[in-house]
Every structure is written in structure tokens, then in C-alpha cells.
N, C-alpha and C positions, 0 to 999 in steps of 0.2 A: 505494499501500499506505502502510497506517497507521503513524504516525510509532512508536507503540511496539506491542510487540508482545509476548504473553502469553507466560511461559516454557515453557507446551507446546506454542505455534508453533515454537517457535527449536527445539526439541528434535527433534520432527517433521518441520523440516526438515532440520536438522544431519543426521540420519541417512539421509534419501534424497539429500542430499549426497555423504555416503562409499556410500554405494549404488552410486554411477557412474562409482566410479577403476578404474583398470587392476588385474590383477593381479599377482601381485607378480613380480619378471624369474624368478625363479629355477623357475618354475613349467611354463615352457618347455621346459629338458631335461626336467625329472622326467616332461611328461608324452611326448612325441613323442622324447625321446632326445637325444644331445651336440648333433649337426650340427646339428640342424633351426633353424631361422630364422624364426618366428611370430612375429606381435606380443602382447603381451601382455593385449592388449583386449577377443581374442578367447574369453577365461576370462571375461570379467567377467560375471556374469550380466543385468543392468540397462543396457540399452543406453538410455540419458536424454540427452539434451541441452536447456538449458534456453530457448532460442529453438524446437527442434523439439518436442518435447513436454513437456506441461505435469503438473502433478503434483497429486490433490486435496486437498492437507496444507492 
């Protein structure tokens, strides 16, 4: 990758980085109820890993 990255590319990559994070922990009891144990990653819409799936940014 280039040593110097344009600001626009940095902003795009930063936005894509935030889309792969887990959902907040409080969404689990809100959706399923108090006693259910579910991983918050199931509520994340974009499932992407840096090694597995590449972006077009």
C-alpha cells in the first residue's frame, strides 16, 4: 500500500472499519428478553474480516 494515503481514502476505510464492530451489549436483552444469552455479533449487519473479505475502498 502507498506510504501516503489521501484523506478521502482514510475516511472511507475508517467508516468501513466501524461497520464490522459488534452491536452494543444492551441490544441482546432488548431483542430476546432478559434471560437469553446471545452473542452481540449476531446483530451486526456487515460481517467482514480483514483477511477473508476485501473491500473496494
